[in-house]
C-alpha positions as a Markdown table, in Angstrom:
| # | Residue | x | y | z |
|---|---|---|---|---|
| 1 | Met | -32.0 | -15.9 | 12.8 |
| 2 | Ser | -35.6 | -15.9 | 13.9 |
| 3 | Asp | -34.9 | -17.7 | 17.2 |
| 4 | Glu | -32.1 | -15.3 | 18.1 |
| 5 | Lys | -32.3 | -12.7 | 20.8 |
| 6 | Pro | -32.1 | -9.0 | 19.8 |
| 7 | Leu | -28.8 | -8.0 | 18.4 |
| 8 | His | -26.8 | -4.9 | 19.3 |
| 9 | Gly | -25.0 | -2.8 | 16.7 |
| 10 | Gly | -21.6 | -4.2 | 17.5 |
| 11 | Lys | -22.7 | -7.7 | 16.6 |
| 12 | Leu | -24.3 | -6.5 | 13.4 |
| 13 | Ala | -21.0 | -4.7 | 12.5 |
| 14 | Ala | -19.0 | -7.8 | 13.3 |
| 15 | Arg | -21.3 | -10.0 | 11.2 |
| 16 | Ala | -20.9 | -7.7 | 8.2 |
| 17 | Leu | -17.1 | -7.7 | 8.7 |
| 18 | Lys | -17.1 | -11.5 | 8.8 |
| 19 | Gln | -19.1 | -11.5 | 5.5 |
| 20 | Ala | -16.3 | -9.3 | 4.0 |
| 21 | Gly | -13.7 | -11.9 | 5.0 |
| 22 | Val | -12.2 | -9.8 | 7.8 |
| 23 | Glu | -9.9 | -11.9 | 10.0 |
| 24 | Cys | -8.8 | -9.3 | 12.5 |
| 25 | Ile | -9.3 | -5.7 | 13.5 |
| 26 | Phe | -6.7 | -3.3 | 14.8 |
| 27 | Thr | -7.8 | -1.0 | 17.6 |
| 28 | Leu | -7.2 | 0.9 | 20.8 |
| 29 | Ser | -9.8 | 0.4 | 23.4 |
| 30 | Gly | -12.4 | 3.2 | 23.8 |
| 31 | Gly | -15.8 | 3.3 | 25.4 |
| 32 | His | -17.5 | 4.5 | 22.2 |
| 33 | Ile | -16.6 | 1.4 | 20.3 |
| 34 | Met | -16.8 | -1.3 | 22.9 |
| 35 | Pro | -19.9 | -3.1 | 21.4 |
| 36 | Leu | -17.8 | -4.0 | 18.3 |
| 37 | Tyr | -15.4 | -6.1 | 20.5 |
| 38 | Asp | -18.3 | -8.1 | 21.8 |
| 39 | Gly | -19.4 | -8.8 | 18.2 |
| 40 | Cys | -15.9 | -9.7 | 17.1 |
| 41 | Phe | -15.5 | -12.2 | 19.9 |
| 42 | Asp | -18.7 | -13.9 | 18.8 |
| 43 | Glu | -17.7 | -14.0 | 15.1 |
| 44 | Gly | -14.1 | -15.2 | 15.7 |
| 45 | Ile | -12.5 | -12.0 | 14.5 |
| 46 | Gln | -9.2 | -11.4 | 16.2 |
| 47 | Ile | -8.9 | -8.1 | 18.1 |
| 48 | Val | -5.3 | -6.7 | 18.0 |
| 49 | Asp | -5.1 | -3.9 | 20.5 |
| 50 | Val | -2.2 | -1.5 | 20.1 |
| 51 | Arg | -0.8 | 1.5 | 22.0 |
| 52 | His | -1.7 | 4.4 | 19.8 |
| 53 | Glu | -4.5 | 4.8 | 17.2 |
| 54 | Gln | -2.0 | 5.9 | 14.6 |
| 55 | Ala | -0.5 | 2.4 | 14.9 |
| 56 | Ala | -3.9 | 0.8 | 14.5 |
| 57 | Val | -4.6 | 2.5 | 11.2 |
| 58 | His | -1.0 | 1.9 | 10.0 |
| 59 | Ala | -1.5 | -1.8 | 10.8 |
| 60 | Ala | -4.8 | -1.9 | 8.8 |
| 61 | Asp | -2.9 | -0.3 | 5.9 |
| 62 | Ala | -0.3 | -3.0 | 6.0 |
| 63 | Trp | -2.9 | -5.8 | 6.4 |
| 64 | Ala | -4.4 | -4.6 | 3.1 |
| 65 | Arg | -1.0 | -4.6 | 1.4 |
| 66 | Cys | -0.5 | -8.2 | 2.6 |
| 67 | His | -3.9 | -9.3 | 1.4 |
| 68 | Pro | -4.5 | -7.9 | -2.1 |
| 69 | Gly | -8.2 | -8.4 | -2.8 |
| 70 | Gly | -9.1 | -7.9 | 0.9 |
| 71 | Ile | -9.4 | -5.0 | 3.2 |
| 72 | Gly | -7.8 | -3.8 | 6.4 |
| 73 | Val | -9.9 | -2.7 | 9.3 |
| 74 | Ala | -9.2 | -0.3 | 12.2 |
| 75 | Ala | -11.6 | 0.7 | 15.0 |
| 76 | Ile | -10.8 | 3.9 | 16.9 |
| 77 | Thr | -12.7 | 5.8 | 19.5 |
| 78 | Ala | -14.2 | 9.3 | 19.2 |
| 79 | Gly | -12.4 | 12.7 | 19.4 |
| 80 | Pro | -8.7 | 12.2 | 20.1 |
| 81 | Gly | -9.0 | 8.6 | 19.0 |
| 82 | Val | -10.0 | 9.7 | 15.5 |
| 83 | Thr | -7.5 | 12.6 | 15.4 |
| 84 | Asp | -4.7 | 10.2 | 16.5 |
| 85 | Gly | -5.6 | 8.0 | 13.5 |
| 86 | Ile | -5.5 | 10.8 | 11.0 |
| 87 | Thr | -1.9 | 10.2 | 10.0 |
| 88 | Gly | -2.6 | 6.6 | 9.3 |
| 89 | Ile | -5.6 | 7.5 | 7.2 |
| 90 | Ala | -3.6 | 10.0 | 5.2 |
| 91 | Asn | -0.8 | 7.5 | 4.6 |
| 92 | Ala | -3.3 | 4.9 | 3.3 |
| 93 | Trp | -4.8 | 7.6 | 1.1 |
| 94 | Arg | -1.5 | 8.4 | -0.6 |
| 95 | Ala | -0.6 | 4.7 | -0.8 |
| 96 | Asn | -4.0 | 3.7 | -2.2 |
| 97 | Ser | -4.5 | 1.1 | 0.5 |
| 98 | Pro | -8.1 | -0.1 | 0.8 |
| 99 | Ile | -8.9 | 0.2 | 4.5 |
| 100 | Leu | -12.1 | 0.7 | 6.6 |
| 101 | Val | -11.7 | 2.9 | 9.7 |
| 102 | Ile | -14.7 | 2.7 | 12.1 |
| 103 | Gly | -14.8 | 5.7 | 14.3 |
| 104 | Gly | -16.7 | 6.2 | 17.5 |
| 105 | Gln | -18.9 | 9.2 | 18.2 |
| 106 | Gly | -21.0 | 10.6 | 21.1 |
| 107 | Pro | -24.6 | 9.5 | 21.3 |
| 108 | Phe | -26.7 | 10.5 | 18.3 |
| 109 | Ala | -29.5 | 11.4 | 20.7 |
| 110 | Asn | -27.2 | 14.2 | 22.1 |
| 111 | Leu | -25.7 | 15.3 | 18.7 |
| 112 | Arg | -24.4 | 18.9 | 18.8 |
| 113 | Arg | -25.0 | 19.1 | 22.6 |
| 114 | Gly | -21.4 | 18.7 | 23.6 |
| 115 | Ser | -20.9 | 15.1 | 24.5 |
| 116 | Leu | -17.6 | 13.8 | 25.7 |
| 117 | Gln | -15.1 | 13.7 | 22.8 |
| 118 | Glu | -17.7 | 14.9 | 20.3 |
| 119 | Met | -16.4 | 16.6 | 17.2 |
| 120 | Asp | -16.9 | 16.7 | 13.4 |
| 121 | His | -14.8 | 13.7 | 12.5 |
| 122 | Ile | -16.3 | 13.4 | 9.0 |
| 123 | Gly | -15.3 | 17.0 | 8.1 |
| 124 | Val | -11.8 | 16.3 | 9.2 |
| 125 | Val | -11.3 | 13.0 | 7.3 |
| 126 | Arg | -13.3 | 13.7 | 4.1 |
| 127 | Pro | -10.4 | 15.2 | 2.1 |
| 128 | Ile | -8.3 | 12.0 | 2.8 |
| 129 | Thr | -10.8 | 9.3 | 2.3 |
| 130 | Lys | -12.7 | 7.9 | -0.7 |
| 131 | Tyr | -15.8 | 7.7 | 1.5 |
| 132 | Ala | -16.8 | 9.3 | 4.8 |
| 133 | Asp | -20.2 | 9.0 | 6.4 |
| 134 | Ala | -22.1 | 8.2 | 9.6 |
| 135 | Val | -24.9 | 5.6 | 10.2 |
| 136 | Tyr | -27.8 | 6.7 | 12.5 |
| 137 | Gln | -29.9 | 3.5 | 12.5 |
| 138 | Thr | -28.7 | 0.4 | 14.2 |
| 139 | Ala | -30.3 | -2.0 | 11.7 |
| 140 | Arg | -28.5 | -0.3 | 8.8 |
| 141 | Ile | -25.0 | -0.8 | 10.1 |
| 142 | Pro | -24.3 | -3.7 | 7.8 |
| 143 | Glu | -25.6 | -1.8 | 4.8 |
| 144 | Tyr | -23.3 | 1.1 | 5.5 |
| 145 | Ile | -20.3 | -1.2 | 6.1 |
| 146 | Glu | -20.9 | -2.7 | 2.6 |
| 147 | Leu | -21.1 | 0.7 | 1.1 |
| 148 | Ala | -17.9 | 1.9 | 2.8 |
| 149 | Ile | -16.0 | -1.2 | 1.7 |
| 150 | Arg | -17.3 | -0.9 | -1.9 |
| 151 | His | -16.0 | 2.6 | -2.1 |
| 152 | Ala | -12.6 | 1.6 | -0.5 |
| 153 | Val | -11.9 | -1.2 | -3.1 |
| 154 | Ser | -13.4 | 0.3 | -6.3 |
| 155 | Gly | -11.2 | 1.9 | -8.9 |
| 156 | Ile | -8.0 | 3.3 | -7.3 |
| 157 | Pro | -8.4 | 1.8 | -3.8 |
| 158 | Gly | -8.1 | 3.9 | -0.6 |
| 159 | Pro | -9.5 | 4.5 | 2.9 |
| 160 | Ala | -13.1 | 4.7 | 3.9 |
| 161 | Phe | -14.3 | 6.1 | 7.2 |
| 162 | Leu | -17.6 | 5.1 | 8.9 |
| 163 | Glu | -18.7 | 6.8 | 12.1 |
| 164 | Ile | -21.0 | 4.9 | 14.4 |
| 165 | Pro | -22.4 | 6.9 | 17.4 |
| 166 | Met | -22.3 | 5.2 | 20.8 |
| 167 | Asp | -26.1 | 4.7 | 21.1 |
| 168 | Ile | -26.4 | 3.4 | 17.6 |
| 169 | Phe | -23.6 | 0.8 | 18.4 |
| 170 | Met | -25.4 | -0.1 | 21.6 |
| 171 | Gly | -28.9 | -0.1 | 20.2 |
| 172 | Gln | -30.7 | -3.4 | 19.8 |
| 173 | Val | -32.8 | -4.7 | 16.9 |
| 174 | Glu | -34.7 | -7.8 | 16.2 |
| 175 | Pro | -32.9 | -10.2 | 13.8 |
| 176 | Ala | -35.8 | -10.1 | 11.4 |
| 177 | Gln | -35.1 | -6.4 | 10.8 |
| 178 | Val | -31.5 | -7.0 | 9.7 |
| 179 | Val | -30.0 | -7.9 | 6.3 |
| 180 | Ile | -26.3 | -8.8 | 6.1 |
| 181 | Pro | -25.5 | -8.0 | 2.5 |
| 182 | Arg | -23.0 | -9.9 | 0.4 |
| 183 | Ile | -19.7 | -7.9 | 0.6 |
| 184 | Arg | -17.2 | -8.1 | -2.2 |
| 185 | Thr | -13.7 | -6.9 | -1.4 |
| 186 | Ala | -12.3 | -7.4 | -4.9 |
| 187 | Pro | -13.7 | -5.1 | -7.6 |
| 188 | Pro | -14.6 | -6.4 | -11.1 |
| 189 | Arg | -11.6 | -6.4 | -13.5 |
| 190 | Leu | -12.2 | -3.8 | -16.1 |
| 191 | Ser | -10.3 | -3.8 | -19.5 |
| 192 | Pro | -9.1 | -0.8 | -21.4 |
| 193 | Asp | -10.5 | 0.3 | -24.7 |
| 194 | Arg | -9.1 | -2.0 | -27.4 |
| 195 | Asp | -8.5 | 0.9 | -29.8 |
| 196 | Glu | -6.2 | 2.5 | -27.2 |
| 197 | Val | -4.4 | -0.8 | -26.8 |
| 198 | Arg | -3.7 | -0.8 | -30.5 |
| 199 | Asn | -2.6 | 2.8 | -30.4 |
| 200 | Ala | -0.1 | 1.8 | -27.6 |
| 201 | Leu | 1.1 | -1.1 | -29.6 |
| 202 | Asp | 1.8 | 1.2 | -32.6 |
| 203 | Leu | 3.8 | 3.5 | -30.3 |
| 204 | Leu | 5.8 | 0.5 | -29.0 |
| 205 | Arg | 6.4 | -0.8 | -32.6 |
| 206 | Asn | 8.1 | 2.5 | -33.5 |
| 207 | Ala | 10.1 | 2.8 | -30.3 |
| 208 | Arg | 13.8 | 2.1 | -30.3 |
| 209 | Arg | 14.7 | 2.8 | -26.7 |
| 210 | Pro | 11.6 | 2.3 | -24.5 |
| 211 | Met | 11.5 | 1.6 | -20.8 |
| 212 | Leu | 8.8 | 0.4 | -18.4 |
| 213 | Met | 8.1 | 1.7 | -14.8 |
| 214 | Ala | 6.1 | -0.7 | -12.7 |
| 215 | Gly | 4.4 | 1.0 | -9.8 |
| 216 | Thr | 1.7 | 0.7 | -7.1 |
| 217 | Ser | -1.3 | -0.2 | -9.3 |
| 218 | Val | 0.5 | -3.3 | -10.5 |
| 219 | Lys | 0.1 | -4.6 | -7.0 |
| 220 | Trp | -3.5 | -3.5 | -6.5 |
| 221 | Ser | -4.4 | -5.0 | -9.9 |
| 222 | Arg | -2.6 | -8.2 | -9.0 |
| 223 | Ala | -0.9 | -8.0 | -12.3 |
| 224 | Gly | 2.5 | -9.4 | -11.5 |
| 225 | Ala | 2.2 | -12.5 | -13.6 |
| 226 | Glu | 0.8 | -10.7 | -16.7 |
| 227 | Leu | 3.5 | -7.9 | -16.4 |
| 228 | Asn | 6.3 | -10.5 | -16.3 |
| 229 | Arg | 4.8 | -12.3 | -19.4 |
| 230 | Phe | 4.9 | -9.0 | -21.2 |
| 231 | Leu | 8.5 | -8.4 | -20.2 |
| 232 | Arg | 9.6 | -11.9 | -21.2 |
| 233 | Glu | 8.0 | -11.4 | -24.6 |
| 234 | Thr | 9.5 | -8.0 | -25.3 |
| 235 | His | 12.7 | -7.7 | -23.2 |
| 236 | Ile | 11.8 | -4.1 | -22.4 |
| 237 | Pro | 14.2 | -2.7 | -19.7 |
| 238 | Ser | 12.1 | -2.2 | -16.6 |
| 239 | Phe | 12.3 | -0.4 | -13.3 |
| 240 | Thr | 10.0 | -0.4 | -10.2 |
| 241 | Asn | 8.8 | 2.2 | -7.7 |
| 242 | Gly | 6.3 | 2.4 | -4.9 |
| 243 | Met | 4.5 | -0.9 | -4.3 |
| 244 | Gly | 5.7 | -2.1 | -7.7 |
| 245 | Arg | 8.9 | -3.2 | -5.9 |
| 246 | Gly | 9.0 | -7.0 | -6.0 |
| 247 | Thr | 6.5 | -7.4 | -8.8 |
| 248 | Ile | 9.5 | -8.0 | -11.1 |
| 249 | Pro | 11.9 | -10.6 | -9.7 |
| 250 | Pro | 15.4 | -9.3 | -9.0 |
| 251 | Asp | 16.9 | -12.1 | -11.2 |
| 252 | Ser | 14.7 | -11.1 | -14.2 |
| 253 | Pro | 16.9 | -10.1 | -17.2 |
| 254 | Glu | 14.7 | -7.1 | -17.7 |
| 255 | Phe | 14.9 | -5.8 | -14.2 |
| 256 | Leu | 17.2 | -2.8 | -13.5 |
| 257 | Asn | 17.6 | -0.5 | -10.6 |
| 258 | Arg | 20.8 | 1.6 | -11.0 |
| 259 | Ala | 20.6 | 2.8 | -14.6 |
| 260 | Arg | 17.3 | 4.6 | -14.4 |
| 261 | Arg | 18.7 | 8.1 | -14.8 |
| 262 | His | 20.7 | 7.1 | -17.9 |
| 263 | Ala | 17.7 | 5.4 | -19.3 |
| 264 | Leu | 15.4 | 8.4 | -18.8 |
| 265 | Glu | 17.9 | 10.6 | -20.6 |
| 266 | Lys | 17.8 | 8.3 | -23.7 |
| 267 | Ile | 14.3 | 6.9 | -24.0 |
| 268 | Asp | 11.9 | 7.7 | -26.8 |
| 269 | Cys | 8.9 | 5.9 | -25.2 |
| 270 | Ile | 7.9 | 5.1 | -21.6 |
| 271 | Val | 5.3 | 2.6 | -20.3 |
| 272 | Leu | 4.0 | 3.9 | -17.0 |
| 273 | Ala | 2.4 | 0.8 | -15.5 |
| 274 | Gly | 0.7 | 2.2 | -12.4 |
| 275 | Thr | 3.5 | 4.8 | -11.9 |
| 276 | Leu | 2.4 | 8.3 | -11.1 |
| 277 | Leu | 4.2 | 11.4 | -12.5 |
| 278 | Asp | 4.6 | 12.8 | -9.0 |
| 279 | Phe | 7.7 | 14.1 | -7.2 |
| 280 | Arg | 9.4 | 10.7 | -7.7 |
| 281 | Met | 9.4 | 11.4 | -11.5 |
| 282 | Arg | 9.9 | 15.2 | -11.1 |
| 283 | Phe | 6.3 | 15.7 | -12.0 |
| 284 | Gly | 6.9 | 14.3 | -15.4 |
| 285 | Gln | 10.0 | 16.4 | -16.2 |
| 286 | Ser | 12.2 | 13.3 | -15.9 |
| 287 | Ile | 10.9 | 12.1 | -19.2 |
| 288 | Pro | 12.3 | 13.7 | -22.4 |
| 289 | Ala | 9.8 | 16.2 | -23.9 |
| 290 | Asp | 9.7 | 14.3 | -27.2 |
| 291 | Ala | 9.2 | 10.8 | -25.6 |
| 292 | Lys | 5.9 | 9.1 | -26.1 |
| 293 | Ile | 4.0 | 8.1 | -22.9 |
| 294 | Ile | 1.9 | 5.0 | -22.6 |
| 295 | Gln | 0.1 | 5.2 | -19.2 |
| 296 | Leu | -1.7 | 2.3 | -17.6 |
| 297 | Asp | -3.8 | 2.9 | -14.5 |
| 298 | Met | -6.9 | 1.7 | -12.8 |
| 299 | Asp | -8.7 | 5.0 | -12.9 |
| 300 | Ala | -8.8 | 7.7 | -15.6 |
| 301 | Thr | -8.4 | 10.5 | -13.0 |
| 302 | Leu | -4.7 | 9.4 | -12.5 |
| 303 | Ile | -3.8 | 9.4 | -16.2 |
| 304 | Gly | -2.4 | 12.6 | -17.7 |
| 305 | Gln | -1.5 | 14.1 | -14.3 |
| 306 | Asn | 1.4 | 16.6 | -15.0 |
| 307 | Arg | 2.1 | 15.2 | -18.5 |
| 308 | Gln | -0.4 | 14.2 | -21.1 |
| 309 | Ala | -0.4 | 10.5 | -22.1 |
| 310 | Asp | -0.2 | 9.6 | -25.8 |
| 311 | Ala | -1.9 | 6.3 | -25.1 |
| 312 | Pro | -4.1 | 6.2 | -22.0 |
| 313 | Leu | -5.0 | 2.6 | -21.0 |
| 314 | Val | -7.6 | 2.7 | -18.2 |
| 315 | Gly | -8.4 | -0.5 | -16.4 |
| 316 | Asn | -7.1 | -3.4 | -14.4 |
| 317 | Leu | -3.4 | -3.7 | -15.3 |
| 318 | Ala | -3.5 | -7.5 | -15.6 |
| 319 | Cys | -6.3 | -7.2 | -18.2 |
| 320 | Thr | -4.2 | -4.4 | -20.0 |
| 321 | Phe | -1.1 | -6.5 | -20.3 |
| 322 | Asp | -3.2 | -9.5 | -21.5 |
| 323 | Leu | -4.7 | -7.3 | -24.2 |
| 324 | Leu | -1.4 | -6.0 | -25.3 |
| 325 | Leu | 0.0 | -9.5 | -25.7 |
| 326 | Glu | -3.2 | -10.6 | -27.4 |
| 327 | Glu | -3.0 | -7.7 | -29.9 |
| 328 | Met | 0.7 | -8.5 | -30.5 |
| 329 | Lys | -0.3 | -12.1 | -31.4 |
| 330 | Asn | -3.3 | -11.0 | -33.5 |
| 331 | Gln | -1.1 | -8.6 | -35.6 |
| 332 | Gly | 1.9 | -10.8 | -35.7 |
| 333 | Val | 4.0 | -8.2 | -34.0 |
| 334 | Arg | 7.3 | -9.2 | -32.4 |
| 335 | Leu | 9.0 | -6.7 | -30.1 |
| 336 | Asp | 12.6 | -7.3 | -28.9 |
| 337 | Trp | 14.6 | -4.6 | -27.1 |
| 338 | Ser | 17.2 | -7.0 | -25.7 |
| 339 | Ala | 20.1 | -5.0 | -27.2 |
| 340 | Trp | 18.9 | -1.8 | -25.6 |
| 341 | Arg | 18.4 | -3.7 | -22.3 |
| 342 | Asp | 21.9 | -5.1 | -22.5 |
| 343 | Glu | 23.3 | -1.6 | -23.0 |
| 344 | Leu | 21.6 | -0.5 | -19.8 |
| 345 | Arg | 22.7 | -3.7 | -18.1 |
| 346 | Ala | 26.4 | -2.8 | -18.8 |
| 347 | Ile | 25.8 | 0.6 | -17.1 |
| 348 | Glu | 24.1 | -1.1 | -14.2 |
| 349 | Thr | 27.1 | -3.4 | -13.7 |
| 350 | Gln | 29.5 | -0.4 | -13.8 |
| 351 | Ala | 27.4 | 1.5 | -11.2 |
| 352 | Ala | 27.4 | -1.6 | -8.9 |
| 353 | Lys | 31.3 | -1.8 | -9.1 |
| 354 | Lys | 31.5 | 1.9 | -8.1 |
| 355 | Glu | 29.5 | 1.1 | -4.9 |
| 356 | Glu | 31.9 | -1.6 | -3.8 |
| 357 | Ala | 34.2 | 0.6 | -1.8 |
| 358 | Ala | 31.4 | 2.0 | 0.4 |
| 359 | Leu | 29.8 | -1.4 | 0.7 |
| 360 | His | 33.0 | -2.8 | 2.3 |
| 361 | Ser | 34.2 | 0.3 | 4.1 |
| 362 | Asp | 35.8 | -0.2 | 7.5 |
| 363 | Glu | 34.8 | 3.4 | 8.5 |
| 364 | Val | 33.9 | 4.0 | 12.1 |
| 365 | Pro | 31.1 | 4.7 | 12.8 |
| 366 | Ile | 29.9 | 2.2 | 10.2 |
| 367 | Asp | 29.0 | 3.5 | 6.7 |
| 368 | Pro | 25.3 | 3.1 | 6.2 |
| 369 | Gln | 25.9 | 1.2 | 3.0 |
| 370 | Arg | 28.1 | -1.3 | 4.8 |
| 371 | Met | 25.5 | -1.7 | 7.4 |
| 372 | Cys | 22.8 | -2.4 | 4.8 |
| 373 | Leu | 25.2 | -4.9 | 3.1 |
| 374 | Glu | 25.6 | -6.8 | 6.4 |
| 375 | Val | 21.8 | -6.7 | 6.8 |
| 376 | Arg | 21.3 | -8.0 | 3.3 |
| 377 | Asp | 23.7 | -10.9 | 3.8 |
| 378 | Trp | 21.9 | -11.8 | 7.0 |
| 379 | Leu | 18.5 | -11.6 | 5.3 |
| 380 | Glu | 19.8 | -14.1 | 2.7 |
| 381 | Thr | 19.9 | -16.7 | 5.5 |
| 382 | Leu | 16.2 | -16.2 | 6.4 |
| 383 | Gly | 14.6 | -17.5 | 3.2 |
| 384 | Asp | 12.0 | -15.0 | 2.0 |
| 385 | Pro | 11.6 | -12.4 | 4.8 |
| 386 | Ile | 9.4 | -9.4 | 4.7 |
| 387 | Val | 11.4 | -6.2 | 5.1 |
| 388 | Ile | 9.9 | -3.0 | 6.3 |
| 389 | Gly | 11.6 | 0.4 | 5.8 |
| 390 | Asp | 10.8 | 3.1 | 8.3 |
| 391 | Gly | 12.9 | 6.2 | 8.1 |
| 392 | Gly | 14.5 | 8.7 | 5.7 |
| 393 | Asp | 18.1 | 8.3 | 4.6 |
| 394 | Ile | 18.5 | 4.8 | 6.0 |
| 395 | Val | 15.5 | 3.5 | 4.0 |
| 396 | Ala | 16.7 | 5.1 | 0.8 |
| 397 | Thr | 20.1 | 3.4 | 1.2 |
| 398 | Ala | 18.5 | 0.1 | 2.1 |
| 399 | Ala | 16.2 | 0.2 | -0.9 |
| 400 | Lys | 19.2 | 0.4 | -3.2 |
| 401 | Ile | 21.1 | -2.5 | -1.6 |
| 402 | Ile | 18.5 | -5.0 | -0.3 |
| 403 | Pro | 16.8 | -6.9 | -3.2 |
| 404 | Val | 13.1 | -7.5 | -3.0 |
| 405 | Arg | 12.8 | -11.2 | -3.7 |
| 406 | Ser | 9.0 | -11.4 | -4.2 |
| 407 | Glu | 5.9 | -9.3 | -4.3 |
| 408 | Gly | 5.0 | -8.0 | -0.9 |
| 409 | Ser | 8.5 | -8.7 | 0.6 |
| 410 | Trp | 9.2 | -5.0 | 1.0 |
| 411 | Met | 7.0 | -2.4 | 2.6 |
| 412 | Asp | 7.6 | 1.3 | 3.2 |
| 413 | Pro | 5.2 | 4.2 | 4.0 |
| 414 | Gly | 4.7 | 5.2 | 0.3 |
| 415 | Pro | 4.5 | 8.7 | -1.1 |
| 416 | Leu | 3.4 | 10.4 | 2.1 |
| 417 | Gly | 6.7 | 9.5 | 3.6 |
| 418 | Thr | 5.3 | 8.9 | 7.1 |
| 419 | Leu | 7.8 | 8.0 | 9.8 |
| 420 | Gly | 6.7 | 5.5 | 12.5 |
| 421 | Val | 5.1 | 2.8 | 10.2 |
| 422 | Gly | 7.7 | 0.2 | 11.1 |
| 423 | Met | 6.3 | -1.7 | 14.0 |
| 424 | Pro | 2.6 | -1.3 | 13.0 |
| 425 | Phe | 3.3 | -2.6 | 9.5 |
| 426 | Ala | 5.4 | -5.4 | 11.0 |
| 427 | Ile | 2.6 | -6.5 | 13.4 |
| 428 | Ala | 0.2 | -6.8 | 10.5 |
| 429 | Ala | 2.8 | -8.6 | 8.3 |
| 430 | Gln | 3.7 | -11.1 | 11.0 |
| 431 | Leu | 0.1 | -11.9 | 11.8 |
| 432 | Ser | -0.5 | -12.3 | 8.0 |
| 433 | His | 2.5 | -14.5 | 7.5 |
| 434 | Pro | 3.4 | -16.3 | 10.7 |
| 435 | Gly | 5.8 | -18.6 | 8.9 |
| 436 | Arg | 8.0 | -15.8 | 7.6 |
| 437 | Arg | 10.5 | -13.6 | 9.4 |
| 438 | Val | 9.6 | -9.9 | 9.5 |
| 439 | Val | 12.4 | -7.4 | 9.8 |
| 440 | Ile | 12.3 | -3.6 | 10.2 |
| 441 | Ile | 15.1 | -1.3 | 9.1 |
| 442 | Tyr | 14.7 | 1.9 | 11.1 |
| 443 | Gly | 16.2 | 5.3 | 11.4 |
| 444 | Asp | 16.6 | 6.3 | 15.0 |
| 445 | Gly | 14.1 | 9.1 | 14.5 |
| 446 | Ser | 11.4 | 6.9 | 13.1 |
| 447 | Phe | 11.9 | 4.3 | 15.8 |
| 448 | Gly | 11.0 | 6.9 | 18.4 |
| 449 | Leu | 7.5 | 7.5 | 17.0 |
| 450 | Asn | 5.9 | 4.0 | 17.4 |
| 451 | Gly | 8.7 | 2.0 | 19.0 |
| 452 | Phe | 6.5 | 1.3 | 22.0 |
| 453 | Glu | 4.5 | -1.0 | 19.8 |
| 454 | Tyr | 7.1 | -3.6 | 20.7 |
| 455 | Asp | 4.9 | -4.1 | 23.7 |
| 456 | Thr | 2.1 | -5.1 | 21.3 |
| 457 | Ala | 4.4 | -7.6 | 19.5 |
| 458 | Val | 5.4 | -9.1 | 22.8 |
| 459 | Arg | 1.8 | -9.5 | 24.0 |
| 460 | Phe | 0.9 | -11.2 | 20.7 |
| 461 | Asn | 4.0 | -13.4 | 20.6 |
| 462 | Leu | 5.2 | -11.9 | 17.3 |
| 463 | Pro | 9.0 | -12.5 | 16.8 |
| 464 | Ile | 9.7 | -9.2 | 14.9 |
| 465 | Val | 13.3 | -8.0 | 14.5 |
| 466 | Gly | 14.3 | -4.3 | 14.2 |
| 467 | Val | 17.6 | -3.0 | 13.1 |
| 468 | Val | 18.2 | 0.7 | 13.9 |
| 469 | Gly | 20.6 | 2.9 | 11.9 |
| 470 | Asn | 21.5 | 5.3 | 14.6 |
| 471 | Asp | 23.2 | 8.5 | 13.6 |
| 472 | Ala | 21.8 | 10.4 | 16.6 |
| 473 | Ala | 20.4 | 13.0 | 14.4 |
| 474 | Trp | 17.6 | 13.8 | 11.9 |
| 475 | Gly | 20.0 | 12.9 | 9.1 |
| 476 | Gln | 18.1 | 14.4 | 6.2 |
| 477 | Met | 18.0 | 17.7 | 8.0 |
| 478 | Met | 21.6 | 17.5 | 9.3 |
| 479 | Arg | 23.3 | 17.0 | 6.0 |
| 480 | Pro | 22.4 | 20.3 | 4.3 |
| 481 | Gln | 23.3 | 22.1 | 7.5 |
| 482 | Ala | 26.8 | 20.7 | 7.7 |
């Protein structure tokens, strides 16, 4: 580097992103962040420019979901650029998506003097990020990028925000002043306490009607293979939610999706594998009061929320399932809940038969379930497509009818329930997997929020298909008013 000319802050940032394995950034052009584009061109990092900053951050969120062990990056300009991106940051926060959002700012030299688009971005984003800070020395930009990424990927992942003022981005430094640190985007895999693993095994050994719920942390732990080994060994009936969808293949004998309510009424033990006791589980009230709770998650702060866990297993979920299997072998324990699983399977089959009439209805306008059946049958011809749900009622219906063939083959906003993620998610998914078809299932309301990103898809030659379930109303609001 000693023969190089002085480097500006945008080039330093791009070199740090390259070191982190970043392949592309999502952005909407703004004067405060222009130097970053120059650096990305030099480093071969693709620049994907969208039509709204919210879409840029949503796309970074989806990129992270498509690349477990990596990070998604969005760059947005100051003031309204950052505030436009807030919804995307909040969605990534609730979905635990590791993203880095680089925000512009007026010149540091004029801080608090009222520069164009100057505002306290960090105060706004701090409650919905794992890390929010600003860098005020050009030479330290790579150091701060490493710090932000480290926070984003560690423990329960989530968004990090780094503000870089315009004059810091444009400032130049001699190469000898700069250190590009090694940047790891995959955190170390930590194992739970072995005594707690043994405690969990004791609870399972005494359980007659257990169930397992696989959720988002299975994905971020990259624990699908280990989870399925545990299921094959024990035959425990299992359900999925959040980003856990697809981690258990739909043809697995242990996978169920229609008998959950019945199972929850009967269980004496539940394994929460990265599943939070939030609104989706009635804040823990879905679980019988006398049922034992074994909770697996990547961070202790998420264990015991709304209901105390009888066996808290803190660590990477792949390590946790490996330890459970290891202890079963060490103790000579055999667990087999196939009879209980088959009882639930019979209920599942019965529930599926009850749906047949709606699935084949000739009602006009078309019944949403019939529409989703037709989409499902068409998707079967596409191999292994990636399906993105963007809406309310239509997504809930599609999620019941369209099977998720593999991990990462279904994406939806997550627990924040943000409408408008469809096209931004699809752009990132299609760029990540150019050989696969990407299909969005929309509600007509959600399509209106970021539908103009079809312009982005056309400019980048991305053959994305959208199917709109159009009831000409905000369906979830209309039904209770009828």
